[in-house]
N, C-alpha and C positions, 0 to 999 in steps of 0.2 A: 211631183214637180209640175208646175204650170208652164204652159207654152205661150209665148208672146211672139206673134208674127211681126218680123221686122224686115225692112228692105235696106240695102246699102244705099247711102245717099251720095249722089254726085256732088263733088266739091263745088261745082259751079252753081248749084241750086242754093238760093238764099233762104235762110231759116224763116225770115219774116213772111215770105211768100208761101212757104210750106205750111206755116201755122194758119194763114188765111185760107188755105185749101183744105184744112182739116187734119193736118198731120202734127205729130209731136216729134221733135228732133232729140237726138241723144248721141252719146259717144261711148263706144265699147273699148276698154283698155285693160291691160293686165300685164303681169310680170313676164309671162312667157310669150307675149305678142311682140312682134318686131315694130309694128306701127299701130296707131289708133285707127278705129274704123268708125266713120260717121254713119249714123243710122236714122231712119225715119219710121214711125209707127202711125197707124191710123188712130185718131182720137177714140174711136169706138173700141178698138182692140185694147188700147192702153187703159181705158176706163174699166172694161171688163176684167182685165188683169188685176188692177188695183182693188176692185170690189172683192175679188176672190182671194187675194194674197194676204198673208199674215206677216208679221215682222220676222225677218230672217228667211223668207220663202226663196227658194232657188228657182230660177227661170231657165227654160230651154228656149233659145232664140233660133 
């Protein structure tokens, strides 16, 4: 299992500004979760994850 370092994103932070600052935004949701969680990843970490991941790879956040 690969690890992808993510940070919880403040709802007041604008996605456009985060992308300009080198982040990639995302949302974590699931059946057992009470509410969705907005996340941000550094572009460097996300690129390394994508480079090493195969189809169907599970990630540890």
